[in-house]
N, CA and C atoms as an extended XYZ file, in Angstrom:
528
Properties=species:S:1:pos:R:3:atomname:S:1:resname:S:1:resid:I:1 pbc="F F F"
N       -76.467      -48.731       66.388 N   MET     1
C       -76.578      -47.648       65.003 CA  MET     1
C       -76.162      -45.878       65.646 C   MET     1
N       -75.513      -45.929       64.867 N   ALA     2
C       -74.171      -44.829       65.196 CA  ALA     2
C       -75.270      -43.297       64.413 C   ALA     2
N       -75.635      -42.334       65.617 N   LYS     3
C       -76.557      -41.568       65.274 CA  LYS     3
C       -75.536      -40.186       63.961 C   LYS     3
N       -76.321      -39.800       63.055 N   ASN     4
C       -75.370      -39.046       61.826 CA  ASN     4
C       -76.631      -37.413       62.748 C   ASN     4
N       -75.226      -36.792       63.371 N   THR     5
C       -75.531      -35.400       64.179 CA  THR     5
C       -76.118      -34.795       62.979 C   THR     5
N       -74.775      -34.599       62.162 N   SER     6
C       -75.060      -33.618       60.778 CA  SER     6
C       -75.970      -33.514       59.968 C   SER     6
N       -76.595      -34.626       60.043 N   ARG     7
C       -77.899      -34.566       59.368 CA  ARG     7
C       -78.873      -34.966       59.737 C   ARG     7
N       -79.130      -34.628       61.773 N   ARG     8
C       -79.811      -34.534       62.333 CA  ARG     8
C       -80.253      -32.621       62.693 C   ARG     8
N       -78.639      -31.911       62.399 N   THR     9
C       -79.005      -30.532       62.483 CA  THR     9
C       -78.897      -30.147       61.698 C   THR     9
N       -79.089      -30.545       60.162 N   PHE    10
C       -79.311      -29.756       59.180 CA  PHE    10
C       -80.970      -30.193       58.557 C   PHE    10
N       -81.151      -30.788       59.255 N   LEU    11
C       -83.004      -31.470       59.065 CA  LEU    11
C       -83.652      -30.533       59.777 C   LEU    11
N       -83.779      -29.883       61.020 N   ARG    12
C       -83.417      -28.894       62.504 CA  ARG    12
C       -83.384      -27.852       61.723 C   ARG    12
N       -82.193      -27.207       61.325 N   THR    13
C       -82.318      -25.719       60.774 CA  THR    13
C       -82.636      -25.861       59.983 C   THR    13
N       -82.541      -26.316       58.232 N   ALA    14
C       -83.357      -26.115       57.087 CA  ALA    14
C       -84.440      -25.394       56.692 C   ALA    14
N       -85.511      -25.737       57.640 N   PRO    15
C       -86.750      -24.466       57.693 CA  PRO    15
C       -86.644      -23.093       57.907 C   PRO    15
N       -85.620      -23.479       58.965 N   VAL    16
C       -85.482      -22.047       59.550 CA  VAL    16
C       -84.518      -21.700       58.834 C   VAL    16
N       -83.336      -21.471       58.335 N   ALA    17
C       -82.863      -20.878       57.140 CA  ALA    17
C       -83.429      -20.725       56.314 C   ALA    17
N       -84.361      -21.556       55.153 N   ALA    18
C       -85.113      -21.595       53.837 CA  ALA    18
C       -86.142      -20.086       54.604 C   ALA    18
N       -87.080      -20.139       55.436 N   ALA    19
C       -87.823      -19.199       56.016 CA  ALA    19
C       -87.142      -17.607       56.224 C   ALA    19
N       -85.982      -17.866       56.622 N   VAL    20
C       -85.538      -16.557       56.943 CA  VAL    20
C       -84.818      -16.025       54.936 C   VAL    20
N       -84.650      -16.748       54.505 N   GLY    21
C       -83.819      -17.035       52.884 CA  GLY    21
C       -85.457      -16.521       52.263 C   GLY    21
N       -86.215      -16.870       52.259 N   PHE    22
C       -87.261      -15.938       51.632 CA  PHE    22
C       -87.981      -14.674       52.396 C   PHE    22
N       -87.796      -15.104       53.648 N   THR    23
C       -88.064      -13.178       54.088 CA  THR    23
C       -87.095      -12.477       53.700 C   THR    23
N       -85.633      -12.903       53.267 N   LEU    24
C       -84.967      -12.219       53.157 CA  LEU    24
C       -84.943      -11.286       51.562 C   LEU    24
N       -85.437      -11.906       50.446 N   THR    25
C       -85.805      -11.917       49.471 CA  THR    25
C       -86.765      -11.520       48.968 C   THR    25
N       -87.987      -11.776       50.019 N   GLU    26
C       -89.150      -10.851       49.951 CA  GLU    26
C       -88.744       -9.519       49.844 C   GLU    26
N       -87.876       -9.087       51.435 N   THR    27
C       -87.667       -7.855       51.516 CA  THR    27
C       -86.789       -7.021       50.865 C   THR    27
N       -85.532       -7.868       50.078 N   LEU    28
C       -85.145       -7.044       49.007 CA  LEU    28
C       -85.686       -6.414       47.624 C   LEU    28
N       -86.353       -7.722       47.292 N   MET    29
C       -87.290       -7.440       45.730 CA  MET    29
C       -88.675       -6.481       46.746 C   MET    29
N       -89.101       -6.306       47.386 N   ALA    30
C       -89.990       -5.354       47.814 CA  ALA    30
C       -89.362       -3.853       47.871 C   ALA    30
N       -88.033       -4.392       48.961 N   ALA    31
C       -87.526       -2.786       48.438 CA  ALA    31
C       -87.186       -2.450       47.217 C   ALA    31
N       -86.588       -3.213       46.301 N   ALA    32
C       -86.100       -2.555       45.154 CA  ALA    32
C       -87.003       -1.860       44.289 C   ALA    32
N       -88.354       -3.107       44.300 N   GLN    33
C       -89.509       -2.527       43.603 CA  GLN    33
C       -90.145       -0.763       44.217 C   GLN    33
N       -89.986       -0.795       45.273 N   GLY    34
C       -90.263        0.430       46.045 CA  GLY    34
C       -89.175        1.487       46.055 C   GLY    34
N       -87.872        1.625       45.702 N   GLY    35
C       -86.786        2.607       45.225 CA  GLY    35
C       -86.304        2.427       47.111 C   GLY    35
N       -86.416        1.508       47.715 N   ASP    36
C       -85.678        1.750       48.901 CA  ASP    36
C       -84.291        1.144       48.616 C   ASP    36
N       -83.923        0.379       47.956 N   ILE    37
C       -82.436        0.075       48.115 CA  ILE    37
C       -82.055        0.560       46.570 C   ILE    37
N       -80.889        1.712       46.606 N   ALA    38
C       -80.439        2.733       45.484 CA  ALA    38
C       -80.441        1.449       44.443 C   ALA    38
N       -78.973        0.454       44.976 N   ALA    39
C       -78.260        0.274       44.288 CA  ALA    39
C       -78.948       -0.914       43.152 C   ALA    39
N       -80.131       -1.410       43.613 N   ALA    40
C       -81.604       -2.372       43.063 CA  ALA    40
C       -82.255       -2.017       41.722 C   ALA    40
N       -82.010       -0.020       42.049 N   ALA    41
C       -82.532        0.192       40.651 CA  ALA    41
C       -81.894        0.961       39.564 C   ALA    41
N       -80.625        1.289       40.113 N   VAL    42
C       -79.248        1.808       39.107 CA  VAL    42
C       -78.611        0.573       38.494 C   VAL    42
N       -78.255        1.336       37.409 N   PRO    43
C       -77.650        0.605       36.190 CA  PRO    43
C       -75.839        0.376       36.598 C   PRO    43
N       -75.082       -0.551       36.509 N   PHE    44
C       -73.873       -0.189       36.303 CA  PHE    44
C       -73.155        1.056       35.111 C   PHE    44
N       -72.150        1.085       35.644 N   LYS    45
C       -70.933        1.675       34.416 CA  LYS    45
C       -69.791        1.236       34.571 C   LYS    45
N       -69.767        0.855       32.991 N   LEU    46
C       -68.462        0.171       33.162 CA  LEU    46
C       -67.453        1.230       32.228 C   LEU    46
N       -65.967        1.620       32.653 N   LEU    47
C       -65.689        2.742       32.440 CA  LEU    47
C       -64.348        1.803       31.028 C   LEU    47
N       -64.194        1.702       30.094 N   ALA    48
C       -63.269        0.726       29.873 CA  ALA    48
C       -61.649        1.120       29.897 C   ALA    48
N       -61.238        0.594       29.634 N   GLY    49
C       -59.389        1.090       29.857 CA  GLY    49
C       -59.254        1.124       28.480 C   GLY    49
N       -59.335        0.939       27.389 N   LYS    50
C       -58.999        1.440       26.175 CA  LYS    50
C       -59.667        2.814       26.193 C   LYS    50
N       -60.899        2.872       26.307 N   GLU    51
C       -61.492        4.681       26.774 CA  GLU    51
C       -60.725        5.770       27.061 C   GLU    51
N       -60.885        4.930       28.607 N   LEU    52
C       -60.111        5.676       29.663 CA  LEU    52
C       -58.953        6.225       28.882 C   LEU    52
N       -58.008        5.261       28.496 N   GLU    53
C       -56.710        5.562       28.068 CA  GLU    53
C       -57.029        6.754       26.310 C   GLU    53
N       -57.849        6.868       25.878 N   ALA    54
C       -57.845        7.471       25.101 CA  ALA    54
C       -58.303        8.594       25.555 C   ALA    54
N       -59.345        8.847       26.619 N   ASP    55
C       -60.045       10.082       26.984 CA  ASP    55
C       -58.903       10.878       28.032 C   ASP    55
N       -57.551        9.920       28.571 N   ALA    56
C       -56.236       10.631       29.122 CA  ALA    56
C       -55.219       11.485       27.895 C   ALA    56
N       -55.339       10.700       26.858 N   LYS    57
C       -54.807       11.435       25.878 CA  LYS    57
C       -55.070       12.524       25.202 C   LYS    57
N       -56.536       12.472       25.296 N   ALA    58
C       -57.218       13.748       24.546 CA  ALA    58
C       -57.105       14.942       25.527 C   ALA    58
N       -56.685       14.429       26.573 N   LEU    59
C       -57.119       15.517       27.689 CA  LEU    59
C       -55.498       16.254       27.735 C   LEU    59
N       -54.766       15.223       27.758 N   HIS    60
C       -53.671       15.632       28.117 CA  HIS    60
C       -53.104       16.510       26.697 C   HIS    60
N       -53.812       16.831       25.711 N   GLU    61
C       -53.644       17.646       24.696 CA  GLU    61
C       -54.376       18.705       24.852 C   GLU    61
N       -55.600       18.557       25.211 N   LYS    62
C       -56.133       20.180       25.720 CA  LYS    62
C       -56.740       19.790       26.618 C   LYS    62
N       -55.864       20.564       28.411 N   PRO    63
C       -56.706       20.477       29.616 CA  PRO    63
C       -57.917       20.612       29.631 C   PRO    63
N       -58.412       20.052       30.811 N   GLY    64
C       -60.009       20.395       31.280 CA  GLY    64
C       -60.197       19.126       31.798 C   GLY    64
N       -62.017       18.745       31.730 N   ASN    65
C       -62.818       18.304       32.669 CA  ASN    65
C       -63.349       16.673       31.577 C   ASN    65
N       -63.098       15.687       31.811 N   ASN    66
C       -64.272       14.480       31.258 CA  ASN    66
C       -65.253       13.932       32.155 C   ASN    66
N       -65.880       14.140       32.204 N   ASN    67
C       -67.214       13.900       32.820 CA  ASN    67
C       -67.491       12.160       32.744 C   ASN    67
N       -67.279       11.180       33.607 N   LEU    68
C       -67.023        9.998       33.023 CA  LEU    68
C       -68.386        9.336       33.754 C   LEU    68
N       -68.928       10.083       35.118 N   VAL    69
C       -69.915        9.593       35.394 CA  VAL    69
C       -70.573       10.508       36.385 C   VAL    69
N       -71.822       10.640       35.897 N   MET    70
C       -72.416       12.042       36.535 CA  MET    70
C       -73.309       11.795       37.784 C   MET    70
N       -73.165       12.259       39.248 N   GLN    71
C       -74.460       12.231       40.258 CA  GLN    71
C       -75.653       12.207       39.412 C   GLN    71
N       -76.238       13.131       39.037 N   ALA    72
C       -77.386       13.928       38.299 CA  ALA    72
C       -78.015       12.361       37.980 C   ALA    72
N       -77.381       11.764       37.093 N   ALA    73
C       -77.679        9.926       36.074 CA  ALA    73
C       -78.092        9.110       37.107 C   ALA    73
N       -78.168        9.094       38.335 N   GLY    74
C       -78.429        8.660       39.255 CA  GLY    74
C       -77.908        7.578       39.808 C   GLY    74
N       -77.101        7.889       39.507 N   PHE    75
C       -75.351        7.361       40.409 CA  PHE    75
C       -75.570        7.870       42.030 C   PHE    75
N       -74.958        7.451       43.131 N   PRO    76
C       -74.781        8.026       43.934 CA  PRO    76
C       -72.969        8.884       43.781 C   PRO    76
N       -72.445        8.972       42.846 N   CYS    77
C       -71.360        9.185       43.220 CA  CYS    77
C       -71.169       10.246       41.633 C   CYS    77
N       -70.034       11.114       41.650 N   ALA    78
C       -69.904       11.445       40.056 CA  ALA    78
C       -67.867       10.903       39.919 C   ALA    78
N       -67.646       10.888       38.611 N   VAL    79
C       -66.295       10.646       38.337 CA  VAL    79
C       -65.886       11.362       36.933 C   VAL    79
N       -64.893       12.047       37.476 N   VAL    80
C       -63.772       13.026       36.636 CA  VAL    80
C       -63.046       12.545       36.084 C   VAL    80
N       -62.507       12.656       35.772 N   MET    81
C       -61.058       12.918       34.985 CA  MET    81
C       -60.674       14.171       34.341 C   MET    81
N       -59.224       14.684       34.831 N   THR    82
C       -59.046       16.162       34.592 CA  THR    82
C       -57.964       16.109       34.532 C   THR    82
N       -57.224       16.921       33.404 N   THR    83
C       -56.084       17.154       33.413 CA  THR    83
C       -55.607       18.692       33.597 C   THR    83
N       -55.265       19.516       34.267 N   GLU    84
C       -54.862       20.593       34.768 CA  GLU    84
C       -53.238       20.835       34.461 C   GLU    84
N       -52.618       22.066       33.852 N   ALA    85
C       -51.275       22.489       33.781 CA  ALA    85
C       -50.846       24.095       34.863 C   ALA    85
N       -50.219       24.567       35.320 N   HIS    86
C       -49.945       25.905       35.967 CA  HIS    86
C       -51.248       26.053       36.952 C   HIS    86
N       -51.689       25.351       37.433 N   ALA    87
C       -53.225       25.758       38.032 CA  ALA    87
C       -53.059       25.780       39.837 C   ALA    87
N       -53.662       26.877       40.501 N   SER    88
C       -53.626       26.931       41.324 CA  SER    88
C       -55.198       27.489       42.259 C   SER    88
N       -55.568       27.383       43.080 N   ALA    89
C       -56.732       27.363       43.914 CA  ALA    89
C       -56.617       28.445       44.938 C   ALA    89
N       -57.025       29.274       44.710 N   LYS    90
C       -56.840       30.407       45.928 CA  LYS    90
C       -57.341       30.179       47.353 C   LYS    90
N       -58.235       29.316       46.896 N   GLU    91
C       -58.955       28.876       48.767 CA  GLU    91
C       -59.153       27.691       48.977 C   GLU    91
N       -59.029       27.484       50.028 N   PHE    92
C       -59.571       26.068       50.506 CA  PHE    92
C       -61.319       25.531       50.196 C   PHE    92
N       -61.652       24.595       50.232 N   GLU    93
C       -63.165       24.500       49.843 CA  GLU    93
C       -63.386       23.067       51.002 C   GLU    93
N       -64.593       22.914       50.866 N   TRP    94
C       -64.682       22.099       51.743 CA  TRP    94
C       -66.497       21.801       51.604 C   TRP    94
N       -67.196       20.186       51.210 N   HIS    95
C       -68.452       20.047       51.211 CA  HIS    95
C       -68.973       19.374       52.504 C   HIS    95
N       -70.117       19.552       52.609 N   GLU    96
C       -71.100       19.046       53.609 CA  GLU    96
C       -71.521       17.455       53.248 C   GLU    96
N       -71.932       17.585       52.013 N   GLY    97
C       -72.502       16.393       51.152 CA  GLY    97
C       -71.849       15.349       50.140 C   GLY    97
N       -70.389       15.686       50.481 N   ARG    98
C       -69.640       15.196       49.304 CA  ARG    98
C       -68.023       14.385       50.302 C   ARG    98
N       -68.472       13.224       49.848 N   ASP    99
C       -66.267       12.700       50.126 CA  ASP    99
C       -65.191       12.827       48.729 C   ASP    99
N       -64.545       12.877       48.885 N   HIS   100
C       -63.799       12.969       47.810 CA  HIS   100
C       -62.483       11.847       47.710 C   HIS   100
N       -62.485       11.112       46.429 N   VAL   101
C       -61.064       10.196       46.627 CA  VAL   101
C       -60.893       10.701       45.427 C   VAL   101
N       -59.090       10.954       45.042 N   VAL   102
C       -58.287       11.232       44.142 CA  VAL   102
C       -57.098       10.363       43.782 C   VAL   102
N       -56.941       10.130       42.946 N   GLN   103
C       -56.593        9.075       41.895 CA  GLN   103
C       -55.069        9.813       41.049 C   GLN   103
N       -53.556        9.818       41.257 N   ILE   104
C       -53.457       10.612       40.228 CA  ILE   104
C       -53.138        9.557       39.197 C   ILE   104
N       -53.132        9.955       38.084 N   ILE   105
C       -52.974        9.203       36.851 CA  ILE   105
C       -51.496        9.415       36.187 C   ILE   105
N       -51.000       10.498       36.091 N   ASP   106
C       -49.784       11.026       35.487 CA  ASP   106
C       -49.422       12.159       36.199 C   ASP   106
N       -47.816       12.835       36.249 N   GLY   107
C       -47.911       13.794       36.557 CA  GLY   107
C       -48.073       14.059       37.958 C   GLY   107
N       -48.112       15.353       38.985 N   SER   108
C       -47.811       15.725       40.205 CA  SER   108
C       -48.677       16.661       40.512 C   SER   108
N       -48.975       16.672       41.982 N   THR   109
C       -49.710       18.088       42.261 CA  THR   109
C       -49.430       18.188       43.701 C   THR   109
N       -49.532       19.543       44.837 N   LEU   110
C       -49.711       19.825       45.817 CA  LEU   110
C       -50.760       19.691       46.274 C   LEU   110
N       -51.216       19.158       47.355 N   TYR   111
C       -52.378       19.139       47.985 CA  TYR   111
C       -52.319       19.627       49.747 C   TYR   111
N       -53.309       20.187       50.125 N   GLU   112
C       -53.044       20.740       51.208 CA  GLU   112
C       -54.391       20.436       51.825 C   GLU   112
N       -54.075       19.982       53.178 N   VAL   113
C       -55.680       19.130       53.220 CA  VAL   113
C       -55.472       19.186       54.526 C   VAL   113
N       -56.773       19.666       55.209 N   GLY   114
C       -57.073       19.715       56.689 CA  GLY   114
C       -56.896       21.262       57.511 C   GLY   114
N       -57.075       21.212       58.496 N   GLY   115
C       -56.761       22.085       59.273 CA  GLY   115
C       -58.115       22.808       59.691 C   GLY   115
N       -58.143       23.543       60.033 N   THR   116
C       -59.157       24.720       60.821 CA  THR   116
C       -58.980       26.199       59.727 C   THR   116
N       -60.361       26.005       59.181 N   PRO   117
C       -60.277       27.264       58.174 CA  PRO   117
C       -60.690       28.243       58.726 C   PRO   117
N       -60.108       29.543       58.280 N   LYS   118
C       -60.276       30.681       58.738 CA  LYS   118
C       -61.027       32.074       57.688 C   LYS   118
N       -61.770       32.106       58.042 N   ASN   119
C       -62.862       33.527       57.620 CA  ASN   119
C       -63.789       32.755       56.490 C   ASN   119
N       -64.512       31.526       56.588 N   GLY   120
C       -64.741       30.867       55.807 CA  GLY   120
C       -66.235       31.276       55.658 C   GLY   120
N       -66.725       30.728       54.335 N   ARG   121
C       -67.691       31.599       53.929 CA  ARG   121
C       -69.160       30.664       52.988 C   ARG   121
N       -70.482       30.596       53.681 N   ASN   122
C       -70.996       29.757       52.762 CA  ASN   122
C       -71.226       30.128       51.316 C   ASN   122
N       -70.915       29.045       50.332 N   THR   123
C       -70.938       30.111       48.824 CA  THR   123
C       -71.917       29.209       47.728 C   THR   123
N       -72.939       28.193       48.388 N   LYS   124
C       -73.975       27.424       48.207 CA  LYS   124
C       -74.619       26.707       49.219 C   LYS   124
N       -75.523       26.295       49.320 N   PRO   125
C       -76.076       25.412       50.019 CA  PRO   125
C       -74.207       24.023       50.034 C   PRO   125
N       -74.534       23.504       51.261 N   GLY   126
C       -73.076       22.567       51.366 CA  GLY   126
C       -72.013       22.722       50.943 C   GLY   126
N       -71.630       23.832       50.335 N   GLU   127
C       -70.184       24.393       49.972 CA  GLU   127
C       -69.591       25.627       50.464 C   GLU   127
N       -67.952       25.412       50.675 N   TRP   128
C       -68.084       26.255       51.660 CA  TRP   128
C       -66.325       26.897       50.667 C   TRP   128
N       -65.739       28.282       51.351 N   LEU   129
C       -64.513       28.456       50.946 CA  LEU   129
C       -64.121       29.499       51.674 C   LEU   129
N       -62.739       29.258       52.155 N   ALA   130
C       -62.070       30.100       53.017 CA  ALA   130
C       -60.522       30.417       52.327 C   ALA   130
N       -60.164       31.664       52.648 N   PRO   131
C       -58.270       32.029       52.208 CA  PRO   131
C       -57.578       30.803       52.528 C   PRO   131
N       -57.747       30.826       54.261 N   ALA   132
C       -56.737       29.723       54.410 CA  ALA   132
C       -57.262       28.777       55.917 C   ALA   132
N       -56.401       27.555       55.749 N   SER   133
C       -57.039       26.539       56.983 CA  SER   133
C       -55.356       26.343       57.598 C   SER   133
N       -55.800       26.444       59.410 N   GLU   134
C       -54.969       27.069       60.379 CA  GLU   134
C       -54.758       25.114       60.804 C   GLU   134
N       -53.359       24.764       60.444 N   GLY   135
C       -53.046       23.845       60.484 CA  GLY   135
C       -52.836       22.625       59.493 C   GLY   135
N       -53.255       23.224       58.194 N   SER   136
C       -53.658       22.028       57.085 CA  SER   136
C       -51.856       21.735       56.961 C   SER   136
N       -52.107       20.259       56.105 N   LYS   137
C       -50.131       19.781       55.588 CA  LYS   137
C       -50.993       19.461       54.583 C   LYS   137
N       -49.352       19.666       53.788 N   SER   138
C       -49.251       19.734       52.516 CA  SER   138
C       -48.562       18.261       52.015 C   SER   138
N       -49.095       18.261       50.912 N   MET   139
C       -48.805       16.439       50.360 CA  MET   139
C       -48.458       16.600       49.026 C   MET   139
N       -47.122       16.614       47.991 N   LEU   140
C       -46.841       16.539       46.796 CA  LEU   140
C       -47.443       14.665       46.184 C   LEU   140
N       -48.468       14.470       45.634 N   LEU   141
C       -49.075       13.789       45.246 CA  LEU   141
C       -48.254       13.070       43.614 C   LEU   141
N       -47.727       11.918       43.723 N   GLY   142
C       -47.579       11.562       42.134 CA  GLY   142
C       -48.165       10.286       41.304 C   GLY   142
N       -47.648       10.274       40.468 N   LYS   143
C       -48.611        8.929       39.640 CA  LYS   143
C       -49.007        7.606       40.596 C   LYS   143
N       -49.732        7.227       40.880 N   GLY   144
C       -50.512        6.349       41.360 CA  GLY   144
C       -51.035        6.568       42.908 C   GLY   144
N       -50.702        7.729       43.121 N   ASP   145
C       -50.969        7.994       44.747 CA  ASP   145
C       -52.652        8.501       44.633 C   ASP   145
N       -52.713        7.894       45.530 N   MET   146
C       -54.621        8.174       46.291 CA  MET   146
C       -54.492        8.461       47.223 C   MET   146
N       -55.786       10.063       47.298 N   LEU   147
C       -55.909       10.697       48.660 CA  LEU   147
C       -57.116       10.477       48.928 C   LEU   147
N       -58.009       10.310       50.075 N   VAL   148
C       -59.525       10.180       50.177 CA  VAL   148
C       -59.857       11.341       51.518 C   VAL   148
N       -60.352       12.232       51.309 N   ILE   149
C       -60.486       13.223       51.804 CA  ILE   149
C       -62.016       13.275       51.912 C   ILE   149
N       -61.992       13.156       53.702 N   PRO   150
C       -63.692       12.844       53.804 CA  PRO   150
C       -64.970       14.316       54.124 C   PRO   150
N       -65.875       14.308       53.840 N   ARG   151
C       -66.564       15.433       53.888 CA  ARG   151
C       -66.703       16.072       54.786 C   ARG   151
N       -66.496       17.763       54.493 N   GLY   152
C       -65.634       18.543       56.178 CA  GLY   152
C       -64.689       19.034       55.798 C   GLY   152
N       -63.931       18.193       55.128 N   THR   153
C       -62.504       18.225       55.319 CA  THR   153
C       -61.915       19.122       54.391 C   THR   153
N       -61.524       20.427       54.728 N   PRO   154
C       -60.461       21.517       53.901 CA  PRO   154
C       -59.454       21.227       53.074 C   PRO   154
N       -59.512       21.831       51.867 N   HIS   155
C       -58.538       20.935       50.888 CA  HIS   155
C       -58.524       21.753       49.293 C   HIS   155
N       -57.180       22.446       49.096 N   LYS   156
C       -56.836       23.071       48.164 CA  LYS   156
C       -55.925       22.584       47.052 C   LYS   156
N       -55.496       22.844       45.750 N   ARG   157
C       -54.766       21.953       44.768 CA  ARG   157
C       -54.136       23.126       44.095 C   ARG   157
N       -52.211       22.662       44.199 N   ASN   158
C       -51.475       24.209       43.460 CA  ASN   158
C       -51.164       22.697       42.587 C   ASN   158
N       -50.938       23.208       41.235 N   THR   159
C       -50.264       22.268       40.183 CA  THR   159
C       -48.996       22.856       39.250 C   THR   159
N       -47.834       23.127       39.484 N   GLU   160
C       -47.270       23.428       38.758 CA  GLU   160
C       -46.794       23.208       37.956 C   GLU   160
N       -46.839       21.930       37.309 N   GLY   161
C       -46.375       21.649       35.561 CA  GLY   161
C       -47.946       21.171       35.204 C   GLY   161
N       -48.297       19.719       35.228 N   LYS   162
C       -48.796       18.702       34.674 CA  LYS   162
C       -49.456       18.069       35.284 C   LYS   162
N       -50.946       17.764       35.492 N   VAL   163
C       -51.033       16.363       36.556 CA  VAL   163
C       -53.033       15.920       35.577 C   VAL   163
N       -52.777       14.397       35.595 N   THR   164
C       -53.558       14.235       35.066 CA  THR   164
C       -54.577       13.052       36.101 C   THR   164
N       -55.638       13.502       36.519 N   PHE   165
C       -56.354       12.683       37.851 CA  PHE   165
C       -57.737       12.084       37.677 C   PHE   165
N       -58.063       11.215       38.495 N   TYR   166
C       -59.651       11.036       38.823 CA  TYR   166
C       -59.773       11.655       40.100 C   TYR   166
N       -60.644       12.080       39.886 N   LEU   167
C       -61.640       12.574       41.130 CA  LEU   167
C       -63.299       11.984       41.915 C   LEU   167
N       -63.425       10.952       42.165 N   ILE   168
C       -64.924       10.453       42.628 CA  ILE   168
C       -65.051       11.493       44.194 C   ILE   168
N       -66.548       11.329       43.476 N   SER   169
C       -66.936       12.687       45.078 CA  SER   169
C       -68.120       11.616       44.924 C   SER   169
N       -68.373       11.300       45.985 N   SER   170
C       -69.566       10.433       46.676 CA  SER   170
C       -70.131       11.237       47.413 C   SER   170
N       -71.616       11.128       47.165 N   TYR   171
C       -72.509       11.978       47.691 CA  TYR   171
C       -73.845       11.573       48.525 C   TYR   171
N       -74.263       12.139       49.482 N   GLY   172
C       -75.237       11.739       50.565 CA  GLY   172
C       -75.164       12.151       51.909 C   GLY   172
N       -76.271       11.985       51.970 N   VAL   173
C       -76.497       12.508       53.776 CA  VAL   173
C       -75.666       11.322       55.096 C   VAL   173
N       -74.631       11.754       55.881 N   MET   174
C       -74.488       10.535       56.647 CA  MET   174
C       -75.615       10.253       57.692 C   MET   174
N       -75.320        9.393       58.285 N   LYS   175
C       -76.785        9.219       59.463 CA  LYS   175
C       -76.117        8.531       59.957 C   LYS   175
N       -76.213        8.570       61.568 N   ALA   176
C       -75.576        8.829       62.707 CA  ALA   176
C       -75.981        7.296       63.145 C   ALA   176
């Protein structure tokens, strides 16, 4: 008589797997009810391509910002579509509680990123400005490019022509 080890192994492990599965399910459900898992309580947001194209066209005609997703609405991030022309930041900025992801939709802009800020000042909780950042790197970003700027990293933007981009800012406190 041949032994079916795979069936025997399954029969031994099935109760353990089921117990672990039930425990995880109960834990996740309890956490969602208690608000410990933010994603369980936050609805998703679909940004349809046709709407984004229409937003980009409107911003191209009249530069400015379109707040697509606001952090205050319960999301752990904000998403902004921006078009700017002939704009230049006077100072470097950096944030204690936000990361940035920038993706260029159209046009180009020059980012200066990193370095050591000189004569920095705190403008409000977690927000800083400095007139210079020694050792920063300059990068010309064009259509399709994406730049990730971790919290605490000095950065500023200089747009000679016109640029349209997404800015995604994640919020939260880093836990060690």
